[in-house]
C-alpha positions in Angstrom: 1.6 28.4 3.5 -0.6 25.2 3.6 -3.3 25.1 6.3 -3.0 21.4 7.3 -6.0 19.8 8.9 -4.8 16.2 9.6 -3.3 13.1 8.1 -6.2 11.3 6.4 -4.6 7.9 5.7 -1.5 5.9 5.3 -1.2 3.5 2.4 0.9 0.3 2.6 1.8 -2.1 -0.2 1.1 -5.7 0.6 1.7 -8.9 -1.5 -0.9 -11.2 0.1 -4.2 -9.6 0.9 -5.6 -12.4 3.0 -2.4 -12.6 5.2 -2.5 -8.8 5.6 -6.2 -8.8 6.5 -5.7 -11.5 9.0 -2.9 -9.5 10.6 -4.6 -6.1 10.6 -8.1 -7.2 11.1 -7.9 -10.3 13.2 -4.6 -9.9 15.1 -4.6 -6.1 15.6 -8.3 -5.8 15.6 -8.6 -2.9 13.3 -12.1 -2.2 11.9 -12.3 -2.8 8.1 -14.3 -0.1 6.3 -15.9 0.1 2.9 -13.5 0.6 0.0 -14.3 1.8 -3.5 -14.4 -0.8 -6.2 -10.9 -0.2 -7.6 -9.4 -2.4 -10.3 -6.8 -3.7 -7.9 -7.3 -5.6 -4.6 -6.9 -4.0 -1.2 -8.6 -3.2 2.1 -9.2 -0.1 4.2 -9.2 0.2 7.9 -10.3 2.9 10.4 -7.9 4.0 13.1 -9.4 6.8 15.1 -10.2 9.5 12.7 -7.6 8.3 10.2 -7.4 5.4 7.8 -5.0 2.7 6.8 -5.2 1.6 3.1 -3.7 -1.7 2.1 -2.9 -2.0 -1.6 -1.8 -5.3 -3.2 1.1 -4.3 -5.4 3.6 -7.0 -6.1 6.1 -4.7 -7.7 6.2 -2.1 -4.9 9.6 -0.6 -4.3 8.6 0.3 -0.7 8.5 -3.3 0.7 11.3 -4.1 3.1 13.2 -7.4 2.5 13.6 -8.5 6.1 11.8 -8.6 9.5 14.6 -6.8 11.3 13.3 -3.7 13.2 15.3 -0.6 12.3 13.5 2.3 13.9 15.0 4.7 11.4 13.3 2.9 8.5 10.0 4.2 7.1 7.1 3.3 9.4 3.8 4.6 10.7 2.9 5.0 14.3 -0.3 4.4 16.1 -0.9 6.1 19.5 -2.4 3.6 22.0 -3.9 4.1 25.4 -1.9 1.7 27.4 1.7 0.6 26.6 1.8 -2.5 28.8 -1.7 -3.7 27.7 -0.6 -3.3 24.0 2.7 -5.1 24.6 1.0 -8.0 26.4 -1.7 -8.3 23.7 0.8 -8.4 20.8 3.0 -11.0 22.6 -0.1 -13.1 23.4 -1.0 -13.0 19.7 2.5 -14.2 18.8 3.6 -11.0 17.2 7.4 -10.4 17.5 8.0 -7.0 19.0 10.9 -4.7 19.8 10.3 -2.7 23.0 11.7 0.8 23.4 10.0 2.3 26.5 12.8 4.8 27.1 13.2 6.3 23.7 14.8 9.7 23.5 11.7 10.7 21.4 9.6 11.0 24.6 7.4 8.2 23.4 7.4 4.7 24.9 7.5 2.6 21.7 6.7 -0.9 20.6 7.7 -1.9 17.1 6.6 -4.9 15.0 6.3 -5.8 11.3 3.3 -7.1 9.3 3.5 -10.1 7.0 5.1 -8.0 4.3 7.7 -6.5 6.7 6.0 -3.1 6.8 7.2 -1.5 10.1 4.6 -0.4 12.6 5.1 1.6 15.8 2.7 1.7 18.7 3.4 4.4 21.3 2.3 6.4 24.3 3.7 9.4 26.0 6.5 8.2 28.3 5.0 10.3 31.2 2.0 7.9 31.1 4.1 4.8 32.1 3.9 3.7 35.7 
């Protein structure tokens, strides 16, 4: 049996690094961290004790071809402190969101996509909603 410690990072393919950095760094406000000098462009961000790695890869087979939110599609989730604050912030920044506060998962969810249509979920425990 594997003795798991945690998820270290999630990697996402992007096609335009500047657009991706503007979304993740400026709109979402993630803190960019140092990245090794790979022979391909990308950016790394810190999210709590985990990391998000963006990799420019034009031929990626994981890129979605539309902005439609389908919650069964591959995505990563970020736990946030406040559902309503996060929702208001994203809307204020012009990010299109799909709200799912009553998900059968037990998580109140907000979904959006990045400039390359990577699907992102923000969530809180439903019990924390007022």
